C-alpha positions in Angstrom: 61.3 -50.2 80.2 58.0 -50.0 78.5 56.5 -48.1 81.4 59.4 -45.7 81.3 58.9 -45.2 77.6 55.2 -44.5 78.1 55.9 -41.9 80.8 58.5 -40.3 78.6 56.0 -40.1 75.7 53.2 -38.5 77.7 54.6 -35.0 77.8 55.1 -35.2 74.0 51.4 -36.0 73.5 50.4 -33.1 75.7 52.5 -30.8 73.7 51.0 -32.0 70.4 47.5 -31.4 71.9 48.4 -28.0 73.0 49.7 -27.1 69.5 46.5 -28.3 67.8 44.4 -26.3 70.3 46.5 -23.2 69.6 46.0 -23.7 65.8 42.2 -23.9 66.3 42.2 -20.8 68.5 44.3 -19.0 65.8 41.7 -19.7 63.2 38.8 -18.2 65.2 39.4 -14.5 64.2 39.2 -15.3 60.5 35.9 -17.1 60.9 34.6 -14.3 63.1 35.7 -11.7 60.5 33.9 -13.6 57.7 30.8 -14.0 59.7 30.9 -10.3 60.6 31.2 -8.9 57.1 27.7 -7.6 57.5 29.0 -5.1 60.0 30.8 -3.4 57.2 29.5 -1.4 54.2 31.1 -0.2 51.0 30.3 3.0 49.1 31.6 4.5 45.9 31.6 8.0 44.5 32.6 9.4 41.1 35.4 11.9 41.0 35.4 14.8 38.6 31.9 14.5 37.1 31.8 16.1 33.6 29.7 19.3 33.2 27.5 17.5 30.7 25.1 14.7 31.9 26.7 11.9 29.9 30.1 10.3 29.2 31.7 9.9 25.8 34.9 8.2 24.4 37.9 9.9 25.9 36.3 10.4 29.3 37.9 8.4 32.1 35.7 7.3 35.0 37.5 7.6 38.4 35.7 6.1 41.4 36.7 6.4 45.1 35.8 3.3 47.2 35.2 3.7 51.0 34.6 0.9 53.5 32.8 1.8 56.8 32.8 -0.3 59.9 29.4 0.4 61.4 29.9 -1.6 64.6 32.6 -2.3 67.3 36.2 -2.8 66.5 36.7 -5.6 64.1 38.9 -7.0 61.4 38.0 -7.4 57.7 39.7 -10.1 55.6 40.1 -9.3 51.9 42.3 -10.0 48.9 45.1 -7.4 48.8 45.9 -8.1 45.2 42.6 -6.7 44.0 40.9 -4.7 46.8 37.9 -3.7 44.7 36.5 -4.4 41.2 34.0 -2.6 39.0 31.2 -4.2 37.0 28.8 -2.5 34.5 25.2 -3.6 33.7 22.8 -2.5 31.0 19.4 -1.0 31.8 17.9 -4.5 31.2 20.3 -6.0 33.8 22.7 -7.7 31.3 26.3 -7.8 32.5 28.3 -5.8 30.0 31.6 -5.5 31.9 33.0 -7.7 34.7 36.0 -6.1 36.2 36.9 -9.3 38.1 37.9 -11.0 34.9 40.7 -8.6 34.1 41.6 -7.7 37.7 44.3 -10.4 37.9 43.5 -11.4 41.5 46.0 -13.7 43.1 45.3 -16.2 46.0 46.1 -13.9 48.8 44.4 -13.0 52.1 44.9 -10.1 54.5 43.1 -8.9 57.5 42.5 -5.2 58.1 41.6 -3.9 61.5 38.8 -1.3 61.8 38.1 0.7 64.9 34.5 1.2 65.8 32.7 3.5 63.2 35.9 3.9 61.3 35.9 4.8 57.6 38.9 3.7 55.4 39.6 5.1 52.0 39.8 1.6 50.5 40.7 1.9 46.8 40.6 4.1 43.7 39.2 2.6 40.4 39.6 3.8 36.8 37.7 2.7 33.7 37.6 3.9 30.1 34.3 2.2 29.1 35.8 -0.6 27.2 35.4 -4.4 27.8 38.1 -7.0 28.0 38.6 -6.9 24.2 39.1 -3.2 24.2 35.8 -2.5 22.5 33.6 0.3 23.8 30.3 -0.7 25.5 27.1 0.1 23.6 25.4 3.4 24.3 22.8 3.6 27.0 22.2 4.0 30.7 24.7 1.9 32.7 24.5 0.7 36.3 28.0 0.5 38.0 28.5 -1.9 40.8 31.6 -2.0 43.0 32.5 -5.3 44.7 35.1 -6.2 47.3 36.5 -9.7 46.3 36.5 -12.5 48.9 33.9 -10.6 51.0 30.2 -10.1 50.8 30.6 -6.4 50.4 29.1 -4.7 47.3 27.3 -1.5 46.3 24.5 -3.6 44.9 21.7 -3.5 47.4 19.4 -5.5 45.2 19.1 -9.3 45.6 18.0 -9.5 41.9 21.0 -9.7 39.6 18.7 -9.0 36.6 18.0 -5.6 38.1 21.2 -4.5 40.0 21.4 -1.2 41.9 24.4 1.1 42.0 25.7 4.2 40.3 23.7 5.1 37.2 25.5 7.0 34.3 24.6 7.8 30.7 27.1 6.6 28.3 27.3 7.5 24.6 29.6 5.2 22.5 31.5 6.4 19.4 29.5 6.1 16.2 31.0 4.5 13.1 29.8 6.8 10.4 31.0 6.9 6.8 33.0 10.0 5.8 30.6 10.7 3.0 27.6 11.2 5.4 27.2 14.8 6.5 24.7 16.4 8.9 22.7 19.5 7.9 20.3 21.9 9.7 17.4 23.8 8.4 15.6 26.4 10.6 11.8 26.5 9.9 9.9 29.6 9.3 8.2 31.3 12.3 4.7 32.8 12.1 6.0 36.3 12.5 9.1 35.9 10.3 11.6 36.1 13.2 12.4 34.0 16.3 11.3 35.2 19.7 10.7 33.8 23.2 7.0 33.5 22.3 7.5 31.3 19.3 10.6 29.3 19.8 12.7 27.5 17.2 12.0 24.5 15.1 15.0 23.0 13.2 15.1 19.9 11.1 18.1 17.6 10.9 19.1 16.0 7.6 21.8 13.5 6.6 23.4 13.9 3.2 25.3 11.2 1.3 27.9 13.4 -0.4 29.6 10.3 -2.0 29.1 8.9 -5.5 27.9 5.4 -4.3 25.2 4.1 -2.1 25.8 3.7 1.6 24.1 1.7 4.3 22.9 4.1 7.1 24.8 3.6 10.3 23.0 2.3 13.3 23.8 3.0 17.0 21.0 1.9 19.4 20.4 4.3 22.4 22.6 7.0 20.8 21.0 10.4 21.0 21.8 13.5 18.9 23.5 16.3 20.9 21.9 19.8 20.9 24.1 22.8 21.8 23.5 26.5 21.7 25.9 29.4 22.2 25.5 33.1 22.5 28.6 35.3 22.7 30.7 32.1 23.1 28.7 31.3 26.3 27.0 27.9 26.3 23.2 28.4 26.8 22.3 24.7 26.6 24.2 21.5 26.0 22.0 18.4 26.2 21.1 15.1 24.5 17.9 15.3 22.5 15.3 12.6 22.1 16.2 12.2 18.5 18.2 9.0 17.7 21.7 9.5 16.2 20.6 7.5 13.1 17.2 9.3 12.9 15.5 5.9 13.2 16.8 5.1 9.7 19.5 2.6 10.8 20.1 -0.1 8.2 18.5 1.8 5.3 20.4 2.2 2.1 21.2 5.8 1.0 21.6 6.4 -2.7 24.4 8.7 -3.9 23.5 12.4 -3.3 20.5 11.4 -1.2 19.2 13.7 1.6 17.2 12.1 4.4 15.1 14.0 6.9 15.4 13.1 10.6 12.6 15.2 11.9 12.1 18.5 13.9 13.8 19.6 17.1 12.1 22.3 19.1 13.8 24.8 21.5 12.3 27.7 23.5 15.6 29.6 23.8 15.9 28.9 27.5 19.2 28.0 29.0 19.9 25.2 31.5 19.0 27.7 34.3 15.6 28.3 32.7 16.5 31.9 31.8 15.8 33.0 28.2 18.6 34.1 26.0 19.3 37.8 25.3 18.3 39.4 22.1 20.9 38.8 19.3 22.5 36.0 17.3 22.4 32.5 18.7 24.6 29.7 17.3 22.8 26.3 17.1 24.7 23.0 16.7 23.2 19.4 16.3 25.4 16.3 15.9 26.8 13.2 17.4 27.4 13.2 21.2 31.1 13.5 20.8 30.8 16.2 18.1 32.8 14.1 15.7 30.1 15.0 13.1 27.7 17.9 13.5 26.1 20.8 11.7 25.6 24.4 12.7 23.3 27.4 11.9 22.9 30.9 13.2 19.5 32.5 14.0 18.6 36.0 15.2 16.5 36.0 18.4 14.4 38.6 20.1 13.7 38.4 23.9 10.3 39.8 24.5 10.7 39.9 28.3 9.0 38.1 31.0 5.5 36.7 30.2 2.5 38.3 31.8 1.8 35.1 33.8 5.1 33.3 34.6 3.4 30.5 36.6 1.4 29.4 33.6 4.1 30.0 31.0 7.0 28.0 29.8 8.1 24.3 30.3 6.8 24.2 33.9 3.3 25.4 33.1 0.4 23.1 34.1 -1.4 24.0 30.9 -0.8 21.5 28.1 -1.8 22.3 24.5 -2.8 19.7 22.0 -4.7 19.3 18.7 -7.6 17.1 17.7 -8.0 16.3 13.9 -11.3 16.0 12.2 -10.2 12.7 10.7 -9.5 9.4 12.4 -6.0 7.8 12.6 -5.5 4.5 10.9 -4.8 1.3 12.7 -1.1 2.3 13.1 -2.1 5.6 14.7 -1.1 7.6 11.6 -3.3 10.4 10.3 -3.5 10.3 6.5 -5.0 12.8 4.1 -5.5 12.8 0.3 -5.8 15.4 -2.4 -9.3 17.0 -2.7 -10.1 16.4 1.0 -10.2 18.9 3.8 -8.9 18.8 7.4 -10.3 20.4 10.5 -8.5 21.3 13.7 -9.6 21.8 17.3 -7.0 23.4 19.6 -7.2 22.2 23.2 -5.6 23.6 26.4 -5.8 21.3 29.4 -5.2 22.2 33.1 -3.1 19.4 34.5 -2.8 21.1 37.9 -4.5 19.8 41.1 -6.2 23.1 41.6 -8.2 25.5 39.4 -6.3 28.2 37.3 -7.4 31.2 35.4 -5.8 31.6 31.9 -5.9 35.3 31.1 -5.4 36.3 27.4 -5.0 39.8 26.1 -5.9 39.1 22.4 -8.0 36.9 20.2 -5.1 34.6 19.1 -5.2 32.2 22.0 -4.7 28.7 20.6 -3.4 28.9 17.1 -2.1 26.3 14.7 0.5 26.5 11.9 1.7 23.8 9.7 5.3 23.1 8.3 6.2 21.1 5.3 9.5 19.1 5.2 11.4 22.2 4.0 10.3 24.2 7.1 7.9 26.4 5.1 4.6 27.4 6.7 1.9 26.2 4.4 -1.0 27.1 6.6 -1.6 29.4 9.7 -4.9 29.9 11.4 -3.9 33.6 11.8 -3.7 34.1 8.0 -6.1 36.9 7.0 -7.2 38.0 10.4 -5.8 40.2 13.2 -5.0 39.2 16.7 -7.2 41.9 18.0 -6.6 43.1 21.6 -9.2 41.9 24.0 -9.2 40.7 27.6 -10.4 37.1 27.8 -10.3 34.9 31.0 -10.8 31.2 31.0 -11.4 29.6 34.4 -10.3 26.0 34.3 -11.0 23.5 37.1 -8.4 20.8 37.7 -8.2 18.4 34.7 -10.6 20.7 32.8 -9.9 22.0 29.3 -11.2 24.6 26.8 -11.1 24.1 23.1 -11.2 26.4 20.0 -12.5 25.0 16.7 -10.8 26.3 13.6 -12.2 26.4 10.1 -11.9 23.4 7.8 -8.7 23.6 5.8 -9.0 22.5 2.1 -5.4 21.2 2.2 -4.1 24.0 0.0 -0.9 26.0 0.7 -0.5 29.8 0.8 -0.2 30.0 -3.0 -3.6 28.3 -3.4 -2.1 25.0 -4.7 -2.8 21.7 -3.0 -0.2 19.9 -0.8 2.3 17.7 -2.4 2.9 14.2 -0.9 4.9 14.1 2.3 4.9 14.5 6.0 3.5 17.7 7.6 4.2 19.0 11.1 1.2 20.6 12.9 2.3 23.0 15.6 -0.2 24.0 18.3 0.9 27.5 19.5 -0.2 29.4 22.6 1.9 32.6 22.2 0.9 34.4 25.4 2.0 31.5 27.6 4.8 30.4 25.3 3.5 26.9 25.0 3.5 24.6 21.9 3.1 21.0 21.0 3.7 19.0 17.8 1.6 16.5 15.8 2.0 15.1 12.3 0.0 13.8 9.4 0.9 12.2 6.0 -0.5 13.6 2.8 -0.9 11.9 -0.6 -1.3 14.0 -3.7 -3.1 12.9 -6.8 -0.8 14.9 -9.0 -2.9 18.1 -9.1 -0.7 19.9 -6.5 2.6 19.5 -8.4 0.9 20.6 -11.6 -0.6 23.6 -9.9 2.8 24.5 -8.3 4.4 24.3 -11.7 1.8 26.6 -13.2 2.2 29.1 -10.3 6.0 28.9 -10.4 7.5 32.4 -10.3 7.6 33.4 -13.9 10.6 35.7 -13.3 12.8 32.7 -12.5 14.1 29.8 -14.6 13.7 26.3 -13.3 17.0 24.8 -12.1 15.9 21.5 -13.8 15.9 21.0 -17.6 14.0 18.5 -19.7 15.8 17.8 -23.0 14.0 17.9 -26.4 12.4 14.5 -26.6 13.5 11.9 -29.2 10.3 10.3 -30.5 9.9 7.3 -32.8 7.3 4.7 -33.6 7.4 1.8 -31.2 4.5 0.0 -32.9 1.4 1.0 -34.8 -0.2 2.3 -31.6 2.8 3.4 -29.4 5.7 5.7 -29.4 9.2 5.2 -28.1 10.3 8.3 -26.2 13.8 9.2 -25.0 14.0 12.3 -22.8 16.6 13.4 -20.2 16.1 15.4 -17.0 19.3 17.3 -16.0 20.3 20.1 -13.7 21.5 23.5 -14.7 24.8 25.2 -13.7 23.9 25.2 -10.0 23.4 22.5 -7.4 19.8 21.5 -7.0 18.1 20.1 -3.9 15.3 18.0 -5.3 12.3 16.5 -3.6 10.3 13.7 -5.3 6.6 14.0 -4.5 5.4 10.9 -6.3 6.7 7.3 -6.8 6.6 8.0 -10.5 8.9 10.9 -11.4 7.5 11.9 -14.8 4.0 12.5 -16.0 3.1 12.6 -19.6 -0.3 13.9 -20.8 -1.5 13.5 -24.4 -3.5 16.7 -25.3 -5.7 17.0 -28.3 -5.0 20.3 -30.0 -8.5 20.3 -31.6 -10.3 19.5 -28.4 -7.9 21.3 -26.0 -8.4 18.4 -23.6 -6.2 15.7 -22.1 -7.1 12.4 -23.9 -4.5 10.0 -22.6 -1.1 9.7 -21.0 0.9 7.8 -18.4 3.1 8.0 -15.3 6.7 6.7 -15.9 10.2 6.7 -14.4 8.6 5.0 -11.4 10.5 3.6 -8.4 11.2 6.8 -6.4 10.3 6.8 -2.7 7.7 9.6 -2.0 9.4 12.5 -0.2 12.8 11.2 -1.2 15.4 14.0 -1.5 18.4 14.2 -3.8 21.1 16.9 -4.2 22.0 17.1 -7.9 25.5 18.4 -8.8 25.7 21.1 -11.5 25.1 19.7 -15.0 24.2 16.4 -13.5 21.8 13.8 -15.2 18.9 13.0 -12.9 17.1 10.5 -15.2 17.2 9.6 -18.9 15.2 6.3 -19.1 13.4 5.7 -22.4 9.8 4.5 -22.3 6.8 3.6 -24.4 3.7 5.7 -24.7 0.5 4.1 -26.0 -1.4 6.5 -28.3 -4.8 5.5 -27.0 -7.6 7.4 -25.1 -9.0 6.7 -21.7 -11.2 3.9 -23.0 -8.2 2.2 -24.7 -9.3 3.1 -28.1 -6.6 4.3 -30.7 -6.4 8.0 -31.1 -7.8 9.5 -34.2 -5.5 11.1 -36.7 -4.7 14.7 -35.9 -2.5 17.2 -34.0 -1.5 16.4 -30.5 0.7 17.8 -27.8 2.7 15.8 -25.3 2.9 17.6 -21.9 5.9 16.4 -19.9 6.0 17.3 -16.2 8.5 16.3 -13.6 6.9 15.3 -10.3 9.4 17.0 -8.0 10.1 20.3 -6.2 11.4 22.3 -7.9 9.6 21.1 -11.0 9.9 21.7 -14.7 7.7 21.0 -17.7 8.0 20.7 -21.5 5.6 20.6 -24.3 6.1 18.8 -27.6 3.7 19.0 -30.6 3.3 16.2 -33.2 0.9 14.9 -35.8 -0.5 11.4 -35.3 0.2 9.0 -36.9 3.8 9.8 -37.4 5.1 9.9 -40.9 7.6 7.1 -40.4 8.2 3.5 -41.2 5.7 1.4 -39.2 5.8 -2.2 -38.5 3.3 -3.9 -40.8 1.0 -6.8 -39.8 2.9 -9.0 -42.2 6.2 -8.3 -40.4 4.6 -8.9 -37.1 3.5 -12.4 -38.3 6.8 -13.3 -39.9 6.3 -16.9 -38.6 4.1 -17.6 -41.6 1.0 -18.0 -39.5 -1.8 -16.3 -41.4 -4.5 -16.8 -38.8 -6.0 -13.7 -37.3 -5.0 -12.9 -33.7 -7.6 -13.9 -31.2 -9.8 -11.2 -29.8 -8.5 -10.0 -26.4 -11.3 -10.4 -23.8 -10.7 -8.5 -20.6 -11.1 -10.1 -17.2 -12.0 -8.7 -13.8 -9.7 -8.7 -10.8 -10.3 -7.5 -7.3 -7.5 -7.0 -4.9 -5.2 -4.7 -2.9 -2.4 -2.5 -4.2 1.2 -2.5 -2.8 4.4 -0.9 -4.1 7.5 -3.1 -4.2 11.0 -1.6 -4.4 13.6 -3.8 -6.2 17.3 -3.6 -7.0 16.5 -2.1 -10.5 13.6 0.2 -9.5 10.1 -0.6 -8.3 6.7 -1.8 -9.4 3.0 -1.8 -8.4 1.5 -5.2 -7.4 -2.2 -6.1 -7.2 -2.7 -8.9 -4.7 -5.9 -10.6 -5.9 -7.2 -14.0 -4.7 -3.8 -15.2 -3.4 -2.0 -14.3 -6.6 0.2 -11.3 -7.3 -0.1 -9.4 -10.6 2.4 -6.9 -11.9 1.0 -3.7 -13.3 2.7 -2.8 -16.6 0.3 -0.3 -18.2 -2.4 2.0 -16.9 -2.5 4.6 -19.8 -6.1 3.6 -20.6 -7.3 5.0 -17.3 -4.8 8.0 -17.0 -4.4 10.0 -14.9 -5.4 7.3 -12.4 -2.6 5.7 -10.4 -2.6 3.0 -7.8 -2.4 4.0 -4.2 -0.8 1.8 -1.5 -3.3 -0.1 0.7 -6.2 0.6 -1.6 -8.6 -2.1 -2.7 -10.6 -2.1 -5.9 -12.1 -4.0 -8.8 -10.5 -3.6 -12.2 -11.0 -4.7 -15.8 -7.7 -6.0 -17.0 -6.0 -7.7 -19.9 -2.8 -9.7 -20.0 0.4 -7.8 -21.0 3.1 -10.1 -22.4 5.8 -7.4 -22.4 8.9 -8.0 -20.3 9.5 -6.2 -17.0 13.2 -5.9 -16.3 12.6 -3.8 -13.1 10.5 -6.6 -11.6 11.4 -9.9 -13.2 10.2 -12.0 -10.2 6.5 -11.7 -11.3 5.2 -13.8 -14.2 1.6 -12.4 -14.3 1.6 -9.0 -16.1 -1.5 -6.9 -16.5 -2.7 -3.7 -18.1 -5.7 -1.9 -16.6 -8.4 -0.8 -19.1 -11.1 0.3 -16.6 -11.4 1.0 -12.9 -14.7 -0.5 -11.8 -14.7 0.2 -8.1 -12.1 1.4 -5.6 -11.8 2.4 -2.0 -9.3 2.7 0.8 -8.7 -0.1 3.3 -11.2 0.2 6.3 -9.7 1.9 9.3 -10.5 1.4 13.0 -13.4 3.4 14.3 -12.6 6.6 16.0 -10.9 5.8 19.3 -12.8 6.8 22.4 -10.5 7.7 25.3 -11.8 6.1 28.5 -11.7 8.1 31.6 -13.3 7.3 34.9 -13.6 10.9 35.8 -15.5 13.3 33.4 -13.5 16.0 31.9 -15.0 19.5 31.7 -14.7 20.9 28.2 -15.4 24.5 27.4 -16.0 24.7 23.6 -15.6 28.0 21.8 -15.6 28.5 18.1 -12.8 30.7 16.7 -13.8 34.1 15.5 -12.2 34.2 12.0 -13.4 37.7 11.2 -11.3 40.0 9.0 -10.8 43.5 10.1 -9.3 45.5 7.1 -9.2 49.2 7.5 -10.1 49.9 3.9 -12.8 47.9 2.0 -11.4 46.4 -1.2 -13.0 47.3 -4.5 -15.5 44.6 -5.2 -14.6 44.0 -8.8 -11.5 45.2 -10.7 -11.8 47.8 -13.5 -11.4 45.2 -16.2 -14.0 42.9 -14.5 -16.5 45.7 -14.5 -16.0 46.5 -18.1 -16.5 42.9 -19.2 -19.4 42.3 -16.8 -21.3 45.5 -17.9 -21.0 44.6 -21.6 -22.3 41.1 -20.9 -25.3 42.6 -18.9 -26.1 45.2 -21.6 -26.5 42.4 -24.1 -28.6 40.1 -21.9 -31.9 41.5 -20.5 -32.5 38.5 -18.2 -29.2 39.3 -16.5 -29.3 43.1 -16.5 -32.2 43.7 -14.0 -31.1 41.2 -11.3 -27.5 42.2 -11.7 -28.4 45.8 -11.4 -30.2 45.1 -8.2 -27.2 43.1 -7.0 -25.0 46.0 -7.9 -27.1 48.4 -5.8 -26.9 45.9 -3.0 -23.1 45.8 -3.3 -22.9 49.6 -3.4 -24.9 49.6 -0.2 -22.5 47.2 1.4 -19.5 49.3 0.3 -20.9 52.2 2.2 -21.1 50.2 5.4 -17.6 50.8 6.4 -18.6 50.4 10.1 -19.3 46.7 9.4 -15.7 45.7 8.3 -15.4 43.5 11.3 -18.6 41.6 10.5 -18.2 38.3 8.8 -21.6 38.8 7.2 -20.2 41.7 5.2 -17.4 39.6 3.8 -19.7 36.8 3.0 -22.0 39.3 1.2 -19.0 40.3 -1.0 -18.3 36.7 -1.7 -21.9 35.9 -2.6 -22.1 38.9 -4.8 -19.1 37.9 -6.7 -20.2 34.2 -7.0 -23.7 35.3 -8.2 -22.1 37.3 -11.0 -19.4 34.7 -11.6 -20.9 31.2 -10.9 -18.3 28.5 -11.2 -15.4 30.6 -10.0 -12.6 28.6 -8.5 -10.9 29.0 -5.2 -7.8 30.9 -6.3 -9.8 33.2 -8.5 -12.0 34.1 -5.5 -8.9 34.9 -3.5 -7.5 37.2 -6.2 -10.8 38.9 -7.2 -11.9 39.7 -3.6 -8.4 40.3 -2.2 -9.0 37.8 0.6 -6.5 35.4 2.1 -6.6 31.6 2.0 -7.9 31.6 5.6 -10.6 34.1 5.0 -12.0 32.4 1.9 -11.9 29.0 3.6 -13.7 30.2 6.7 -16.5 32.1 4.9 -17.0 29.4 2.2 -17.4 26.8 5.1 -20.1 28.9 6.7 -21.9 29.5 3.4 -21.8 25.8 2.6 -23.1 24.8 6.1 -26.0 27.2 5.5 -26.6 25.6 2.0 -26.1 28.9 0.3 -23.1 27.7 -1.7 -22.0 24.4 -3.0 -18.8 23.1 -4.7 -17.8 20.8 -7.5 -14.4 19.4 -8.4 -13.3 20.2 -11.9 -10.1 18.5 -12.7 -7.4 20.3 -10.7 -9.8 23.0 -9.6 -12.6 23.3 -7.1 -15.5 25.4 -8.5 -18.1 27.1 -6.3 -21.7 27.9 -7.2 -24.5 29.8 -5.5 -27.5 27.8 -4.3 -29.6 29.6 -6.9 -28.0 27.1 -9.4 -29.1 23.5 -8.5 -26.4 21.1 -7.5 -28.2 18.5 -9.7 -27.5 20.6 -12.9 -25.7 18.4 -15.5 -22.0 19.3 -15.8 -22.3 20.4 -19.4 -25.1 22.9 -18.4 -23.2 24.5 -15.6 -22.1 28.1 -16.3 -18.5 29.0 -16.8 -17.5 32.4 -15.3 -16.6 35.2 -17.6 -12.9 35.8 -17.8 -11.9 39.1 -16.2 -8.2 39.6 -16.3 -6.7 42.6 -14.6 -5.0 44.8 -17.2 -1.8 44.6 -15.1 -2.0 40.8 -14.8 -0.1 38.5 -17.2 -3.3 37.6 -19.0 -4.1 41.2 -19.4 -0.6 41.9 -20.9 -1.0 39.0 -23.3 -4.3 40.4 -24.5 -2.9 43.9 -24.9 0.1 42.6 -26.9 -2.1 40.5 -29.2 -4.3 43.6 -29.7 -1.4 45.8 -30.6 0.1 43.2 -33.0 -3.3 42.5 -34.5 -3.7 46.1 -35.5 -0.3 45.8 -37.3 -1.4 42.6 -39.0 1.2 40.4 -37.2 0.4 37.4 -35.0 3.0 36.2 -32.5 3.9 32.7 -31.6 4.0 31.3 -28.0 7.8 31.8 -28.0 7.4 35.4 -29.2 5.1 36.2 -26.3 7.4 34.4 -23.8 10.4 36.4 -25.0 8.6 39.8 -25.1 7.0 39.3 -21.7 10.2 37.7 -20.2 8.3 34.7 -19.0 8.7 31.0 -19.5 7.0 29.3 -22.4 5.2 26.9 -20.0 3.6 29.8 -18.2 2.6 31.6 -21.4 1.1 28.3 -22.7 -1.0 27.9 -19.6 -2.5 31.4 -19.9 -3.1 31.0 -23.6 -5.0 27.9 -23.0 -7.1 29.7 -20.4 -7.8 32.6 -22.7 -8.7 30.3 -25.5 -11.1 28.4 -23.2 -13.0 31.6 -22.6 -13.2 32.6 -26.2 -10.8 35.5 -26.1 -7.9 34.1 -28.1 -7.7 31.9 -31.2 -4.8 30.3 -33.0 -4.0 29.4 -36.5 -1.3 27.1 -38.0 1.5 28.8 -39.9 4.0 26.3 -41.1 5.1 24.3 -38.0 4.1 26.9 -35.5 0.8 28.2 -34.0 0.2 31.9 -34.1 -2.3 33.7 -31.8 -4.7 36.5 -32.2 -7.7 38.0 -30.5 -11.2 37.0 -31.2 -13.8 39.6 -32.2 -15.3 39.5 -28.8 -12.0 40.2 -27.1 -11.3 43.1 -29.5 -14.7 44.5 -28.7 -14.2 44.2 -24.9 -10.7 45.6 -24.9 -11.7 48.7 -26.7 -14.7 49.6 -24.5 -14.3 52.7 -22.3 -13.3 51.9 -18.7 -16.0 52.3 -16.0 
């Protein structure tokens, strides 16, 4: 029975073995498929690429996925519930979006048969650039990787997950920007006054806080501003610039009505196809990548036609222009200048090609330089005062060779003859014939002279849009005044630029001495180059302050008549004068009242101490303050009136005589040590790194060529104006020691005037200049420009040559730079140096003032400053400036009549004005 059972069970065991074998054989295809995934490859392509080169919110990314069998017929096992997924990585390799997380893949498996070399359209993927939370990915370059789940197939060919490969796209996320922030565009001046293919376009971008409260500037890393240009509704260019959307200001706090400069964008009027625009109007737009916020401006453009040498012109030219400054950058690589200094430029053109080239020019203006201030105004151009004369010049440049042109030293004065105000200046190297340009920057710090000069030179025919109220003045103590004054705007909106950390300067002027004897800088806390847009009838500042009535040595001022000169350190600027008699006839705080504690002991004598340290400016919630870091301790500066007009400068070290100042400091309450400076003992800027030497294994050939800054006027200007000759002749007639040498000089000048064939010779112009300086030693820069009818560039160039030849020397005199011939020793004491005779043109404002005073004097009437201002339709500030000048030269005197000063001519002025004209 058992045997029968065993025999009966044998077939059953065989059947079970056969079933197991069949199951094993059935599993073999899946294993083979998995092992043969490497025979397959996956590829992905983007459908409907946008016309621009980047994606923004609202764009949908559609990707077609293909799988190719590169071998014999085979089967691929995958997951049918999610045939393909998309992942996105940042440029640094960080995983920003993992499509597998949201794919909802189920546990499924399916085999797909592929014939040999078959390509199957595997899947279509869509993505809107958001992550699993629905938030947009940050801006930047994205790497897209497509993966086939449950296989080894992926478009990533890199084994390094920190640096995946795949499809690269540029993505610009939406920017969260407050509704009160608005973009603005300002087109800069061009050297010729219009825009052309040879000069291009520079436009600055600004952001304006139009709200009434401060805002934190938005930040959007890797977001770039969009630059678009249209002509006749046809898009010429639509690209992302290199300028960050936040201008690099992300996180900064914007005050209400504040304007912030982003910087300059440059465009050569070429479209995406490299073809220049047609002549006519061009619409420019700059804004966020999705145009949710932008600004526009329209410019008129002139197409000058194809350049003479197209291969060396435009963006593909192997010639690269650059500038070398005569100063050394600081340790941060920033070029910094100060008032009273000069700056030299060397323009360089380098051949970056692997073979030699010949740069052929048709005029003298080869490598020129012009400089823009933050308002886009040209403050200096190497072409000022000279012609771009036609001449054929060839420069043969070997590979990597360069030629340079040295331009004259620039005394850092603008086209009006005033110094530069504090701010950032853009230096543009311009090669017009090859339509090439490059940009550099330097930062300038003004000592206050520039803004004062600009105020004096302000167009007398216009009224300043800023107003200083009549000051309210009362005694603060026996030696100080409490002053309340308000700065407001007029009936129009005013765009204001602060040019100093302290917004108001006050000078104490002695009426008797006609000299500044004290003063202070107040309303401090503004950031230099900070901009504000002031609404009509808006209050800019109305802070009260104390003014010590002491001189530069800290000694109390003597009794007498004084004038307070208020000047706002801004562009536009305004000024106000207020006259008083010191001490004020008012109730003063007596010594007994000061010692109401009953202590009859005399106050201890204040003994100054000496501190050495470095200055820094600190901005606080309430304003700002100057801090002197000395010996590990920080001291808050409360008073520097004793050394006015001196002011601290950031990163400046010095030694100072100081006293403790016990007054409170609400703007900077964190500091306990308060000081007042009574003497500047020594001061210098922080040491900078030595001039950097660029290492180069291969020598670079440099062809140096000095610029020819000759002036080629067609008509020689009259050497001295008619009024100048009359005054000079009368002076010579009365002085024998002057008459003979000046007569000889006059004959020499007459000889020069006859040499009209030498008008292109710089020696002729320098002869004119030396003749005038010899007759008028001590003449200042602007007076030379006016008297000789020369431009800023001409005077600068010729004075530089004369100084290098030791024929002329200069001396700074307050806000002026005076020049003397070498016949007067540079060691002459200041009090013995001659002052040039005043020679106003009869048609000038000074000449008109003299004529009015002459006419009124004959009638026995003597006008006040206001009378002159009303009759000449000029501001009182301008009339006051010229009256001071005329008084200084002994042509005008004044007398007190009640509360007013009245003016009349001196006997010398009457004599000179009534002489016959020569």
